N, C-alpha and C positions, 0 to 999 in steps of 0.2 A: 800430712805435710802442709805447712803454711807458707805463704809468700813472706819474703823479707819486706819490711817497711823502710822505705828511703825517705826520711824526713828532711824536708828542705829548710835550711837556715840561711838561705841566700840574702834574705832581708837584713840579717845581722852583718853579713859579709859586705854588702854594698853601702847600707845606709846607717850603720851604727857608729862609724868613725872609730871603732875599737872600744867604745864605752862598755862598761860592765853594768851599768844601770840602764834599763830600757823603758821606753814609754810608748804608748799607742800601739800600733800594729806590731812593732818590734818586741814589745812586752808580751804580746800574745804568742808571737813566734817562739820567744825564749821559753815561756811557761809551758808550752806544749812539749818543747824539747826536754825541759827538765823532768816533767812527769814521765815522758817516754823512757828517758835514760834510767829511771828507777823501776820500770815495769818489766813484766815477763815477756814482752813481745820481742820477736826477732827483728831488730832495727838497726839501721845505720844512719848517721847524720851526715848530710851532704850539702855542699854549696856548688852552684853552677857558675863556672868562670866564663863569662861572655868572650873574652879574648882567646881562650882555649877551645871554646865550644865543647866543654866537657864538665862532668861532675868530679869533685874531689871529696874524700871522706874526711870528716873531722871527728877525732877521738874524744869523748867527754873526759873530763878530769873531775873526780868526785872528792868533796871536801868532807873528810872523816870527822871533823869538829863541828859540823853543821848538818843536822838531819835534813835530808833532801837536797842538800847543796851540791851544785854541779856547775862546772865552767866548760866553755866550749872555745878552746884556743884557736881562733880563726886566723889563718895566715893573711896578712895584708888587709885586715879589716879596715874599710873606709879608704884605702889607698887606691884600689882598682875602682874606677868610676864607671857607673852604669851609663850607657848611651843609648837612648831609644833608637832603634832601627826601623821601626814600623810606624810610618806616618800614613794612616790608611787613605787618606785623601791627597797625598802629596807624592805620588809614585815618581814624578819627574825629578823632584828633589833627590829622591833616594838613588835614582840612577847615577846622578852626578856625585853623590856623597859616598859611593861605595869605596873609592880609593882612599878617601879620608878615614872611613871606618877601618880599612885595612892597616893604615898607618897607626891609628889609635890602638888597635889590638897589638900590634908589634911593639910599641912602646910599653903597653901595660904588661906584656908577657915578659919583657926585660925587668920590669919592677918586681914582678913574681919571682924571676929567677934570682935576682940579687938578694932575696930574702933567705935563700938557701933551703926553702921549704921542699922536703923530699917526697911529698905526697904524689902517688900515681893517679892518673885518671881512673875513675870507677864506673864499671858497666852496671847499670841499674836494670837491665833486661829481665823481664819476667817478674818484677817485683810490684809493690804498691807505692806509688809516689804520693806523698802527702805534703801539702803546703798551706801555710796560713799567710803567705806574703801578699803584697798589693799586685793588682793585675799587671801593671806594666812590667814587673820584673818577670812574670810568669810566661808572657808570650814567647820570648826566645826559648825558654825551657820546653814549653809545649812543642815547639817545632823540633827540638832535639829528640823529644820522646815519641815522635810519630811512628818510628819504626821499631821501637823497643819492647812491643808486647807487655807494656806496663800500665797497670790500672792507675787512674788518675783521680785524686780526691782533693778538693779544694775547699778550704774554709773561706765563706764569703762574709765580708764585713758590712757592706751596704751597697745599695744602688742609687745613692744620693745624686750623683751627677746626671743620671737619667731623667730626672725631673726637669732639667733645663740644659740639655747638653748641646743646643744649637744657637744659643743666644749669648749676647754679651761678651765681655773681653776674654772670658775663659772658654770661648767656643771650641778652640782647637783641643783644649784638655778634655772637654766634655765629649767631643767627637771621638778622640782617641780611646777615652774610657768606654764608650759604647761599643766600638769595634773591638777593642781588647776583650771585653765581656763576651761578645758573640764568639770570638775564637776560643776562649776558655770554656764557655758553656758547651760549645759543640764538641770539644775534645774530652770533656770530663766524664767519668763513669759515676761520680757522685759529687754532689754539693753539700757542704755542711754549713748551715747558717748560724751566725753568731747569736741570734736571738729569734724568737718566734715572730717578731715583727719583721725581721729581715726575710725569714722564710715567706711570710705573707707577701712581702714586696716582690720576691722572686716569682711567686705564683701569679701575682697580679700581672707582671710583664709577660709571663708565658701566656696567660689568658688573653692578652692584647695581641699576641703574636709577634712581639718585638724582640724577643730573645729565644734562641734555641732551647728546646726543652731537654733536661737531663733525666736520665732513668731513675736516679735516686736522689731524694732530698731529705736531709735529716737536720736536727738542730743540736748544737753543743753550745748552750749559753755561756757567756763569758763569766768573770767573777766579780764579786764585790771586794775581795780581800785585797788589802795592801800587801806588797812584797816586803819580806822582813829587811831591815837595814841595820847597820852597825854604826857606832860612834854617836857622840853627842851633836845634836843639831847646832848649827851656827847662825840660823836665822832667828830674829827677834820679832815676834808678831806684834801688832799694834797693842797698845794698852786698851783694855775694855773690849766691848763688842766689835766684831768686824765680820764682813762677808767674804767668802773666798770663791774665786773663779779660777779654773785649771784650764790652760790651753784654749781660752776663749778669745774670739776675735769678732771684729765687725762683720756683718754679712750673715751668712748662714748660721754661724755660731751665736749671732744675735746679741753680742755685747751692747748693741745700739739701745735695746729696750731697757737694760739696766742703767745705763747712763741717763736715759730719759726719766726713768723712775727716780733716780737721785736728783735730777734737776727739778722734777715736780715737788719733791720734798723740800728742796732749798727755797723754791719759789714761795711756799707758804710757811717758811720759817721752822720747819720740823727739824728734829734732830737727825744728823746724817752720820751713820757709822761708817768707818773706812771701808773701801772695797780693795781687797788684795787680789792682783792679777798675777798668777804664777804660770810661767811659761815663756815662750820666746817673745821678746820685745817686738812690737809691730809699729812701723812708722805711721801707718794709718791711724793707730790708736792715739799716738801723740798729736797728730794733726787734728784729729777729732776734738780732743781736750783742749786744744789751743783756740778752738772756735769761741766766739763771744758768749754764746749762750751756755757754754759749759764752764766758764770761768769760775762760777761759784762752787763747783764740785771738784775741779781739777786737783786741788790739793788733798782731796779725800781719797784719790785713786793712787794706789801704791803698787808699782810693778816690781816683781821679784823675778829675775831672769833665770829660767831653767834651773830651779832648785833641785839639789840631789834628793834621793828618796828619804833620807832621814829628816831633811828640812821640810819637804812636802808633807810627810807624815805629821810633824809637829805643827804645821799650818792647819792641816785638817782637824787635829785634835783640839785646837784651841779657838776654832772658828765658831761664830754664832750659828752659822748655816753656810752651806755650799749652794751656789746658784748655778743651774744648768739651763739656760733659756733657748737652746737650739731649736731651730724649726725642724731639723732632721738629724737623727743620730742612728748608728747601727746598733750601739749598745748604750754607751753613755758612762764611761768609766768614772769621771768626776763625781757623778751623783752616787754611783755604787760605792766608790771609795769613801765618800762622805758618810753614808750610812754605816759602813764598817768602822769608821772612826767614832761613831756614836753621835753625830751631829745631824740635824734636819737637812734635807735636801729640797730646794725650792726649784721646781722643774716646770718647764713648758708642758702644756697638756698635749702630749703625744702618746701614741700606743706604746712605743718602746720604752719610754721613761715610766709609764704605768707599769710595764712588765718588770722594770728593774727595781722600782721603789715600792710599788703596791700601796698600801695604806700609809706607809711611812713617809710618803712624799707630800709636799705642798704644791699644788698645781695652779697655774694661771694661763691665761691666753697670751701666747708669746707676741701678739700684736698689741697688747694692752699694758702700757707702762703705768697706767693708773691703778690697775689691779695689783701689779708687782709693788708699787710704792706702798700701797696699804699693808702688804704682807711684811715688808721690810720694816715699816714703822711699827706694826704690832709685835714683831719678834723683839724689837728693842724696848718698847714701852710696856710691854704686858708680860712680866715674869711668869705668870701662871700659864699663859699660852705657850711660852717658850719651854716650860717644864713639861706641859702636856705633849708637845711635838717631840721632845726628847724621849719621853716614855713610850711614844709610838715606835720610834726607832729602836729603842731597847727591846720592845716586845717582838720585833721582827728578826732579832739577832740570829736565832737558831735557824732561819730560813735562808740567810745570806750564804752565797756561794764562795767556795774556796777555789783556787787555782787547780788543786787536786780534783775538785768536782769537774772542772772544765776538761782537764786531761783525760780523765776517765770516760767522759761522754764523748769526746772527740774521737778517741781511738776505739771505743766500744762500737761506734757507728761503722767501723770498718770491718768488723768481725765477718759479715756475710761474704765480703770480698776476698778474705785472706786464705780460705781453705782451698788447697789444690788437691784434686782427686789423686790418690795415690795409685 
């Protein structure tokens, strides 16, 4: 006899706004669900409704015309808003906010009721709860599970905020992330890291005594593969060579070093290839490019707001290279997807990007715009070097991971926890 797996898709319920194309953490959640829906495991798909304080089951819909295709029709996706109820250092605020939360829950239950969704609350008692969601969504769920005799298995994406969670303008976010992590680590039966680098980070913080130790830690590396898409792309890439960055911002994602590298090239009169920024438009980026020292390169930076998958795939496939200069990543999907598309990935010299790209990556010190400028210039001016780097990517193709690989590893890690003595 085996436990039922209750796979959490609350990330899609709260933060996807009903979209059917997912990115970042939502993409990981969806791909885990897709694999599980086609597996032989005894599994149910659930969302946790904060205003109801209960789980609801979501039945997958299979697409017979697309191998592996599945959809999860989530009621009120994006309409019921998540509200943080745990501010670990603001207990006085919470005491006064309780009536407000009660009112919010009442309003949101009415929104749910108007949809006519007939789903009944689901009892997950005695099962295995599995989630790939971000920590803030999981804290109220873990509280709900405390008396359910349900084993808890969480995919951990990164511990990036713990490197600086008490300083700067994001101190509240960092502090909440730290205390959320403590709650989740203490409650979990198993953590599943999304990379060996993330697992090493977890063990580092255990060794420092800064996080509760969890009995089991395994790894299910994420994928390189791009999700399939349909329809012709509507985006037109720049003519000629260009570099692509996906979801990159100033700060930890380190767009700064790329702009500085381009500025150095402009200063010495070198050829500058366009830089395409795909993702959410950021006011900080526009403000940075408006500064006098970046005027020479501002016209070479092209922003494409949140392109759908078919357009993003088209941008990847036609790029000269993808750039991922982040100081810290949990996995690094843009670099991974760049390799899958057959183009070189220019990466910050970090353990996780070495794990993702291996010998197919081109590495540089993320604090050294001069080093990056030399790489960009060589890829544009030296066709033999570009061909050599593309050949290195092609040579690694057989080693690149699919989302099926990720799904298999994620749930295979649960096997020791699923058997129930008959």
